[in-house]
N, C-alpha and C positions, 0 to 999 in steps of 0.2 A: 764527358758529359753526356748528359740525361736531354732527350728529344722530348720528352712529355708535357715541358713551359715552353712558353714565348715570352720576351720578354719587351716591355715597352717602357721609354726614357721616362715620360708622363703622360698624365691623362687628363682636361682640361672640358668640362659641359657648361652647359646652360651660357651664363652672359659670361662668365670666364672663359667661353671658348671662343667666343666672339670680337677678344681684343684684337688691333692691330697691333700694338705695343708689342715688337720681337724686344727676347732679351739680348745684352749685347754678347761681351766676349766671356766663356765659361758659365754663361747664361744667367747672367747676374742683371736684377731688371736695372731700367734707368732712370727711371725716375720712383718715388716712392709712392703713386696713388696713381694705380687705374682709373683711365676714362673710355666711354665710350660714346659714340654720337649714332644714334639708331637713328633712321629713317622710315617717320610716320607719316602713316598716309590716311586719308580723312575721306570715306565714303560721299562719294558725288562730284569729289574735286580731285582733278588731275594729278596736280603737284604736289608732293610729300615736302612734311617740314622735318628738321636739325635736331634733334635735342640730345646737348653733351649731357651725361650722370655719372654720378666718381661713384663708384663699388668701392666695397667694404675692402679691407686690404690689414694688414697684419697689426696695425696698432688697433684695429676694432676686436682683439681676441683675447679675453682673460684666461679663459681657461679652458677646456676639454670634457667634451660627456667621458664618463669612465667609461662606457660600453663602448668608446669608440676602438680600443684595442683590440685587437684578436688574438694578437700569441705573441708572446717574446719567447727569446732565444738567445741566450740560456734559460732556462725558466728559471724564474724567484726563485730566491737561495741555493739556486743551483751550486754545490761544489767539484773541485776537479772540475773546471771545465778548462777545455783547447787553450793555451793562450793566444795560438797562433789565428784564430777564428775571428770572424766579426761578427760582434755582437747587435740583434738586430731587432727590430719592432713590425707587424704587422697589425695594417691598419684595416679596417671593415669596409672603410667607403675610399674603392680606391681612386677619387678624384682631393682628398681629403688636404696631401703635401703639399698642391697645385691653386688649392681654392683660394686661396689667398695672396698668392703671389701677383703684383701688378707687372705683370705681361706675358707674352707667350713665349714658346719655342725659338730658340733662334738655327739657322738651316741645319744646325748637327742636330739638332734635338735636344737640346740641352736646356735646363730650366732650375735655377735655384727653387729651394722648396720652401718656404715659410715659416716651418720648425725644421729642427733637426735634432739627430738622437748624439747626445752627449756621454763615453765612460771617465770616469776619473774617479784616482783610487782612492782609499779610504784613506784619513789623515787626518792630522790633529788640526791644520787648518780648512778643510774640505767638510761643513756641515751642512745640514738637511734639517730646516727648520720652518713650522709654519708661519706664514704672511700676517703680519700683525690687523690689517687695514683690509684685509677681503680675501675670500676662502681662499684656499691653497696652499704651496709649497713654496721655498726657496731653497733654492743650493749654494749655497758662498764658497766662495775660494780666496784664503787670504792671499798672497800672492802667484806672479806667475801661470796665472790663469791662461794667458796665448799660448804658452807651450801646453799645455793640459790640452786643450781645446782643438781639435779639429779645424783646417783652413774652411774658413766659409766659401774662400774666394773659388775651390772646389768642388760644396757640396752637393752639384747638380749630381755629381757621378755615384750619388749614396743614395741616391732616392730613383727607385724605378715601380713597374709594376706588370703584375704578373697577372697569364692569362692560363689558366690550368686547365682550359681544355684544348687550347689550341686553334682557336673559329679559324676560319678562313676569313671572313670579314669583322673583323673586332670589334668598329663599331656596332655594328649591329651587335654583335653579340653582347655587347657590354649594355648598349640597351631594354635589351628581351632578357640576359641573365645576370646584373650587374654581382652577383653573390661568388660567380666562375670567375671573378678578376679580384685582387689585393693588391694592396700599395705596401712597399716597402722600404723603413729607413734605416740605414745600415751605419756604423760606426769604426773606420776604419782605421783600426787602434792595433799595436802587436803588445797584447799587454804580458805584464812580468807574471813567471811562474810565482805559484805559491802565494796570492795577493787577491786583497781583498776587496769589490770596486763597484762602484753605483751609476747604475747609469740609469738616465733621463731624456724624457722630452721637453727642449729648452725651444725658444723661438730664436729666430736668424736673424733678425733686422731688430734692430735698436728701439723701432717706433713697439714693434711688439714686445721689449723686455720691459721698456717704462709701459705698458697697458696690463703686463700682466703681473707685476710689483704696486698695480695699481695708484701709480701717478701719471704726474698729468702728462700726456700723450706732447711733446715738444717737436719732437722727429718728425720730419715730412716728406726727407729724401730716403732714399736707398740706403740707410747707413748699413753698415752691419753691428751685431752685436757685441761684437767682439774684435780684437782683430791682432796680430801677431804680439803685438807691445802692451796689452792690457795686461794688469798687474791684480790686482783687486777688484772681483765682481761679484756681482749678486744677481743670478736667471732667475726668475718663475719656472716654476714646472708645470708641464704639463700631461706627467706622468713619471712613476719613479721603479726601481726594486733592486735591489744589492744580490751578487754571487761573488765566488771568489776561483781563483784559477788553480789547473793543476800541472806539471810542468810537460807531458807531450799527448800527443791529438793518437788517434788511430794509426794513421799513414806513417808516423815517424815512432812509434812503435812496431809494427809489424819488419816495419823495413828494418830494423835492428835483429831481425830472427834470422839465425842461421841452422840448417841442418847439421848435428853431432850425433854422431852415434856415439850411446858411454861406453865406457869401459868394459869388459867382460866379467870387470870382478866389481861392477855396481848393481848391487842389490843383495850382495855376499857380505857375511863376517867370519871368522874364525872363531871357536867356541870352545875353549880351553877349560877340559874338565879333567884335567891330570890330578887333582886335589878338589875331589867332591865333597860334598858338606853333608851333614844331616844324620851321623853317625854310620856312614861307607868308609868303611876301614880299604885306604888304596893301599895299604899294604898287601890285605886278602886278597884281593884282584888283580893285583899285577906282577905280586912276587917281591920281598922286599930288597932282592935283590934289584930291581925296576922300577922299585915305587918312586923314584926322582925324575922316569921318564917320561918328556913332555908329550902329552896328547893331544891334538887338536881336530876337532869336529869344522864341521862349516855350518851358520846360522843364517839361512836362507829371508828376507821380507816380503812381504806380502806382495811388493813387485821387484821385478830382477831383470837383468839386459837378457833378453836371448840367449846370448851365447854364454849366460852364467853357467860354472859347474862347481856342483860342490865336492867335499874333500871325501874321501873311500875312508871309511869307519874303519881301522883295525881289527883285523877278524879275529888276535889275541886280546884285543884289549874288549872287544864287542859283548863275549860271551858271559864272560866274567863278570862284566860291568853291570850288565842284563840281571846277572841272577844276583847281584847284592844289592840290587836297587828293586828288584822284589822283593827279595828280604824283608828290606826295611822297609818296603809299603806293608808286610803283611806279616809284623815280626808271631814269634813262637812265645806264649809265655806261658812255663811251667815253672815248679816247684823247685826251691835248691835242697840238693841232699843234706846241704848242714850250710851251717852258719858263712863255714871260710869259702862257699863254692856260689855265695848270693852274687847276685850283678843286677843293678836297679835297672837300666837297658835292656835287661832279659825276663827275670823274673817279674817286676811291676809291669802293670798295662801301661803302656805309651800312648802319646798322641803322634802317630805317623803323620807322614806328609800324603797329601792328597792325593786321592784313586780320581781321578780326573772321569767323567763320566760316570760314577757311581752313584749319582743323586738319580739320573735320569733314567742308568741299565743297572740289573743288580748285581753289586757289588763282587757276588761268590764267583760271577764269571770270570773275572779276570785273578781270583786267588786259584781258579781251577781252569787257569790258561784257555777257554776256551773263546772268547773274544778276541778276535785280530785285531780290531783297531780299537780297543781298547787297552790290548797291548804296547800298541804301537806308538802311541799317544803316552803314553806313562814311563817306556821304556828307553823311548829314543829320544837321545841328551834335546837333537833341537826342536823336535815336537812338544815334550815336555817343557821346554821354554818360551814355546809359542804359545803353548796350555797358560804356564804362572806369567805371560806378561796380560792374558786376558783377564786371569784373577786379580792380578796388583791393577788391572784399569777401574773393575770395581771395588775394590780398598781405595782407591784414589778417590771414586764416583760415588762412594754408597749414602751419604747423604743426598746426593742429586739425584740417584736413582731408588731410593725410599720417597721423597717427596712426590716422585709421579707416579711412585708405585699406589701410593696411599694416595695422590690425585685422581686415580685412577678407579679409584675403591669408596669415593668420596658419597658416595649412595650406602655406606656399609650398611650404618644404623636401619633405614628402609627398608632394603633387602634382610636383616636379622628380626625385624618386626614382622612383616612374609611370613621367613619361615618360623619365627614363635607359633605366628597365626597359624599355620599349616602344624604345627605337632599338635595342637590344643586340639584343632580340627579332627587331624587323624587319632587321636586316643582317644576323644569323642565319640567319634564316630563309629572306630574299632566295637566300642561296647554296642550300639546302636545296631550296629551290623548286628552280631552276635546274637540280639537279642530280636530281633526280625529274623535272622535268618530261623529261630526256632520253631516260627508260627507254620499251620501244614501250610502244603504247595497252593491250595488252590488258592485260600488266602493270600500268600506272600506275594502269588501269580497280581492277583488282586490290585495289590497295592504300587505296582511296579510297573503299571503300565504306563508310566512318565519316560522311562529312561528304557524300557523296550524296545524304539527304534534304533536304538543307536548300537544294542549289543546282539553281537554276532553267535548264529546259536551254533556252529560246527560245522556246518554242512560244507561238505566243497563247493557249492556256488556260492557261500558265504550269504547267506541268510541271515536277514535279524530275526530277533522273538518273536517280535507283532507279524513279521511275513509268515514265519513256522505255525504260527498259533493257525491266524486267516489260512493257512492254507489247508489245513485238517477241515476236513466234509461236516465232522459231527458237530464245529462249535459257529458259533452263527458273529457273525462281524459286532456286534456291538456289545459283545456279552461282557470285553472288559472295558469296556466304557464309563466316565461317570456318569451321563446320563444312564445309564441300567440300574450303576447301584445305585443313585439315587430311587430311583424308580420300584427298587428292590428290596430296600431294607428297608427291614420289621424293627422297630422300636419298642422297648418295653412299655404295654400296657397295663392303664390301671384301671378299675371304677370311678366312676365318677363323685361317689361319695360314699362311707362308709362307718358303722358303729362297731362300739366297742361293745366285747362279751368276756367274761373269763372263759369259755368255754376253748381250746387251741385247736382251730382252723385248719384244714389241708390246704395247701398251692399246689393249683397243677401247673407244673413246664412243657411245655407244646415246646420243639427244638426240632424245628424244619432243618435236615441235616444233610442230604444229597437232593440233586433237581436232574434229571434224566432229560436229556432233548433229543425232541421227539425224530425219531426214522431213523438212528444211530443206538447201535448197544456203548457207546463212550459214557463216560460219569466224568464230569467235573465237579468235585465237593467244594462245598461253600456253604462255613460255618453263618448263622445267620443266628442275631439275637433272640432269645429267650423269649416266649409270652407268656407272662403270669397271669390266670384269671382267679382269684379269691372267691371262697365258697367255705359254704358253712360244712359239707359232706361231696364225699364223689358218688356222680349219679349225671343225671341227661342236662346238658346245657345249650342253652338259645342263644348265639350269637348270629346276633343282628337278623334273628325270625328264622335261622339255618340251624334245626334240631341235632346236636353231635354226640356220638356216646364218647365217652374219653379214650379210652381203649381201640378204636374202629372207627368211632366217622371223620376224624379228622383226614385219617390215610385215604380214606373211601372218596372225603371232598379232593384233597390234593389228587388222586389218580385221575380225576377229571382233564386235569391242564397239563399231566405228563408229570407231577411231581411224585415224588418217594420222601414218605415219611421217616425220618428214627424214630425216635422212642419219642412216648409220652408216658413221664413218669407223677407220681403224687408225693409232695413232701408235706411234711408238718414245720412251717418256720414263720416269723412274725407276729404280730397282735392279732386280735379278734376280727376277724372281716365279717361283716355282717350285709347283705344285699339290701336295699330299700323294699324290691318289691318282689323279692323271694328271683328273681332271677338276674345275674348276673349281666348287664347290658353295657356292653366296651363303645362309651363318649369318642375316645378320641379319635382311632386308627379301624376300620372297618376290613379286617384280615380279610372274608373271601374278595372284597375287591381287588386289595395287595398281590391275590395269588392267582388274580384274573389279569391284572395288568402286566405280571410276571408273564404269564403266558401268551398275551398278546405282541409283548415286548418279545421274545424268542422267537415265534414262530414269523415275526414280518422280519428277523434275521437269517431265519434257516437255509443253508446256502447247501446244496449237492455238492460235493467234491468229487472227483476221480479214484481219489486215496479212500479206502473204507477205516485204515489205519488209525487207532487211537492216539489222544492231547497225549506226548510223552511230557504228564505232569509233574514226576519225579528230576527228570532229567533237564525240564524247563526250568524248574526251582535254581537247580545247580549250577547252571549254565547264566544267570542271574547272579546268585550269590557270588559266583569266582568273579564275573566281571564288574560288579558292585565295589570288591574288596577296599577299603578304606586304603590301605598300604598298598594297593596297583592304581589307585585312581588318584589321592588327593595327591600325590609327589609331581606327577605331572603337569596340577593345576598350578600346582607350587612355583615350580621351574620355569612356567609358562607364563607368569604371572615378573620376574628378575630374569636380570640381563646380564650379564657379565660372572656368573655364577657356575661354576663345575659341578655336576650331580657328585655325590662320591661313590664308591664303585658297590658294586650290586654287595657285597659282604656284609658293607656297613649301612646304618641306619636308612632308612629311605629320605627321609626331612631331616638333615643335619642341624645340629645347636650352631653351629659356628658356619660361614658362608668360604665356600671353596672358590676363590675368586679365581676368575681368569682373565691374566695380565699378560700382556703382549707389550714388547717396544719395538716400533716398526722403524727407530732412527737408525740410519747405517753405522756398526761399530767400527770401524774406522776413525770416525771422529775421534775415538778417544786417544788414538795412536798419534792423529794430528796434534793434541794437547798435550800428549808427553813427550813427545818429538822426534820429528822425522826421520831419525835413524832407524823406528824401528819398520816402521812404514815402508820407506827405500835406505835399507843401507849405502852409507856412500851418498848419500846425497849431497851433502857437502862440497864434495869432486864435480859436481856436474855444471858445466861451464853456464853460466850466464847468459842470456835473450839465446837461450838454444831450445831447438825441436827433437826429442829422439824418441826412438821407437823400445818399448818397454814388454811384459807377459806379467800376466798375474800369476799368484802361485795358491795351484788353489790346497796347496798341504798347510798351507800357511795358515787361511781364510780357517778352516774347516777345523784346527789345534789351537786357532785363538778363540774361535766361537765355541768351542767346548768347553774350555778354561773359564771364559766369561759368562758361561752359561751354570756351570760348577759351583762358582762361587757368587754365584748370584742364590744359589739354591740354599748355601748357608747364608749368605745374608738373610736374606726372608726366614730362616729356621729359626735365628737370634732373635730376627726382631719378633719374633711371632706373627710374620705377617697367612693371612687366613688363604693359603693360596698350596694348589698342590708342589708339592717340590720336586716332583720329575719330571715339571713342564718343560718345554724349551722357550725362555724368555727372549732368546736374541736367534733370530733367523736369515736375518740381512745385516752385512760386513760393508757392501758396495750400496752406492746412493744410486737406487736405479729411477731418477726421476720419474720418467715418463713410463713407467709400469712399476706400479706402486703396488702390487700382488704380488712381483719376482723375490726370489729367496734363496740364499746360496746353501741351506743345508737344508735338509727336512727336521722333522722333532727327531731330538737323539734318540729318545725312545724307541722310533721304528728303524733305525739302523742296524742292518743284518749283524750277526756277531762275525759273522765271516770277511767283508767288508774292508778295503784296506782306506786307511786313511789317507784322503784329495781322492778318491774315488779311484773307478777304472780303468775310463775315459782316457785322462791324461791330456785334456783338452786345455791349452790354457788361451786366456782373450789375450789379440793384439791392445795396445795399452801406448796413445800418443803421450807423449811429456813434452809441456813447455814449462820451462824455468825463466820468468819476465812477469815485468808485473802489468802484461798488456791485459790481464783477466783480472785483476784488482781495477784496473781502471777501465775496464772493456768489461762488465760483467758476461755482458749478453752476447760477445762477440757469438756468428755460427761456426761450427767444427764438422766436418764431415770427412768421408773417405767418396771420390770421385773415380771411375774405370779409367785406367789409361788407353791407350790403344796407340800402333807403331804406327806410322807415318816415315817415308820419304826425306832423308835433310832437305830436299830440293821441290818437295811440293812446302815446304813451309814456305809462305813467303811471309814481306813483310809489310804489317798495317799499325795504322793507330793505335795498338796496343803492345807495342814492340818490348816495353817493360813487363808489360806483365805474361808478355810470350817465353820472356826469356825466362822466369822465372817455374814456369807452366811445360819447361821442356825437360828432355834430359836429353844430352845427344853423344853420339859415340859411336864407330863403326859402322856410319854408314846410316844410320836409323834414330829414329827423333821417338819420344813417348809423350804424346800431347792430352792431354785431360778429353772425354768423353761426355764432353754436357749432353749427348743426345740419348744415352740412355740413363735415364733420368731412375726408370726402376730397379736400375742398379747401384744407385748413391747406397753407403753405408751411413747409418746416424749412429753417436753414441748411445750406448744402452745402457751407462754409467760416466760417473763425471764427479770429479772432487777437488780439492786442494793439499795441499800439501805447505802448511805454514801459510805467508802471508807471500810467499816468493814463487811458486808455482803452481801450474792447473793440469789437471791429466783427466783422458778421457779413452772409455773403455768398448773396444769394438766388439760386436760377437763370431769374433774369425782368428784366427790363430795367426801369427806376424808372417809365415812364410808367403800365407794369400796375398796379404799386404803388399808386400815388394817385390810379388812377381819373381822373372829371371831374368838373368842380363845372356841375353844371343845373340852373337854374334851375324846370325842369318836375318835378316830384314823377316820381322812375324813368327818366330818361331818363339814359343815359352808363351805363359802369362805376363802381362804387362803389367801385371798388379794397379795400382791406386796413388791415385796424388792426396796425401793431406791438404783440407782446404780451410785457410781461418778468412774468413770474411764480415767485412763491418755489418752488424747488425742496422735493421730499415730503421730512420728518425727522423724526426724535422732537417730539412735541408741546411746544409751548412755553407756560407760563403768567406772564403779568407784565403790566406795563402800555405802552403809547406813549411812548415818549420828550414831554417837557412840551413844547406849543407855548405856552406862557402858563399864570401861575399865580391862586391866588385867587382859582379858580372858585368858586363856592357851589354850581351845581345840577349835578345830576349829567348826564350828557349823553346822547343818545338812541338812542344805537345801542351796542352791550359794546364793538366797536371801536371807538370814541373815545374809549374811558376811556385817559387819561394819570395822571402823576406828576403833571400841574399840577392836578390834583384833588385832587392829597392835602396840599399845602402851600401856603404863602403868596406862597413865594419859593422865589427858589433857593438863599439860605441860610436860608431855614428846613429845607429839605431837606437841604442838605449837613450838615447839624445833628443832624436827624433821618429818618435815610436808610431809615427802615422803616415799608410801609404798614399805615395803620390798619384796624382794623375799622371803627372809628365817624365817618367822614366825616360833617359837616355833613348831606348828602346821604344818607344812607346809610338810611335809611325811603323812599325814591324807586325803585319797582321799575326797571331796566332788558332792557328786552325778557322780562319776566314773573320777572326775577330779581331780588331783594336785594343788595347786598353786606353780608359781614358776619355776616348773620343764621348759617349753621351756614357747612363748610366745602365741602358742596356745590354752595348757590347760590353760593357766594364762588368757588372751582374754574369753574362753569361761567361766570364773570365775567368770570375771566382768564383763562381757555384762546384764546389767539392764532390765529385762524383765515388761513389762507393770505392771502398776499395778489396778487394779479393787478391792473397798472395798462397802460393800453393806448394807445394816441397814432396816431390815423387818417394814414395815411403823406404826406396833400395838406397837413398841415402842418408838415411836414418837410424841404420842399425850396420853393425858390421856385419856382412852375408860370411866375408872369406873365414874369420874366424869362429863365428859363432855356427856358420851351416856347414861346415866343410865336409 
């Protein structure tokens, strides 16, 4: 029972709350029209006047606003609905069901609503159509309407109001917060399993039926819209939806569960290896005299009984068998000495059975007997069978897997375009880089200033090239800046006009090749463009009024501003150049001004540094050349722009022509076994009892070898399909469905497996798994499953309480002690870390602990030994349910002690009687008996209190789910 809500039988406000006429028996109004006579006072007069007024009634309503309905239970189009629960609707306005009822409640709080909820099965003579004259829908029943619809005489019991805040003063709370109140209309029908139904809100009075159908309202009394003897009937529909039922509700299903330990043989099958195939000669293995001897080993599935034990492999057979198996996997190919000695299987190259793991690891490890796990996986029949099962799963689902792989590679054309562009850029960039690298160091350094801040110079302090250059005292801050380069650039200068002359003139080239920065000995070489001055002869020249000698004057001028001049050479080239006025006047650029500006810029940026070391020009250039090498830089840029593509190994080309895609399958691999047959996942599953709860454990050895075969075969498939991926990848790493931990895996990448590791790992820890073979999780997939710690208490301290039924399922009694669930230790509750299904008949839940930790220890002395855990199955929170439990017997004449035990068996003498009259009555033979303080049918509030279904929780102690004596003796 819930204490979070409170129910009221009805709610009327406004003028409807002022009605003096009370309803009669069963809340039925005695008249069809409600009338009030309020006392009207007039200001200044002592007397009052009485005026009789008629209120609106059911005959004045044609339809409802669509927003009046807040919720339906079950939801529209829901399937597999529990047939024993009452369908209902909730109305936003909590006063609506009684707003047009022409009376107030009687002394017991009973009041018939003016509209009711009906639920009828879909049938040929039950139709839902549009009305012809007025907007709306019409429900038509061809025959037997009285037996298909609820008894209107008792309709008061199926309409109530719920106060969800349990207010102390309900009237004041409703006036302040009407949204905390909701009206609910139920239909007290016991539906048939696996049937389709229509639910509809319809008028309860004949006047409302006539008005809703668009007919003239001729009924003025409180006549019902139908009766027990009604046959054909048309009803206007205010609101409707449909749904379908299932078979059982949650409580009925969990009541059928029983804790039954599985047999020790569950999870294990015999594997006959007496006559292996694939070219292995059994006579050579066993000897001819023992060739017919039957050899059995054990095959263990992914899940096994904790008590399961594998057969011991006969040592006299094991060694020769494995030798023959190795020989068949690594055949020797030799030349025959003669035609007579030729054997195709020996002398021709042959296709052998797969060596599982050879794609992910070097096959030579197996051939040289250096990989322990690879030998165990390929030479042990059980492991090899598991790996073969994984390979078969790939072959069976190859199209599906390839479809997913290509879907995840749908961006391949774009990736290929990026790679192609990257390869072009790499080719061009390599050539450009080589040409630029041939430049002198100073010029190369000055050209690459843009990238120097991001290049590490190589010192221990990880300084950039820019930082290194700025740290040297002989180099000014701005010498490499674009502004300086623009200011210092010397362009080719020509005379303003020239005359042609047959004489061959001389052209003077002035090359400023080096400049020395003030105050230090360091030099930065800077190649500047040449200056060509045309003249008829070598001699004295004037440049903007400054006279200089071709051999000395420019050097003298340069020294004034701290420049050293390289060479001045005279050459003969080009046509005759003749000055206009006897001396060449350079009009385009003033060399003296240029040199002066260079000096000013340099002197303004001279830094006095602590170190007087020279700038490492050559080393700096080499650092930049190495850092800007296209083969080093471009691959990083390309692979940053594409996703899901693996970089090739270092020995291969940096930017491949074809992308190497990184593809993974995060889906749990156990699902392949689920579709291929439950006997592979849990051998002996067919022998597990229906409606049972059992304790199993995982088999890590199976999980690893199955995933090994799965990944190996998928690599083969990718190779065959030419899928662009690295074939040594591990595509599947998850076997179980770790729903709450999407990054958890069952194996690491196979390529990282240590050669000396064993299959199954060294820890040997197996997880406990709870198996439930029941339709419970198919019908209620959101059922909560967890393990709550138990505690020891004295049996005498276990008192009887209102949840005695739960108490009996939550305690394990014996030898003077009792184990009960300890919900106070919430931090110790265990939740499944993986779950899954076996076909449609069973579900399993894995816990991150071993089976013995769940079972605890049976100890005669109170309080000694770990008490273990209870496995809990709890109904998930959902909309409130009203109804009755499914019948566990019929013809009961006494009321149950607990409301939770009320069932349909308390309302019918037999199953046939229930089918003939599927509605709950308000007058069972035990109606006057109080059940937990409430009486059934007395009013709708008390009826709702008893019909409200409490969430169900059932528990089994883990010790009852496993055969401890056999498994753990």
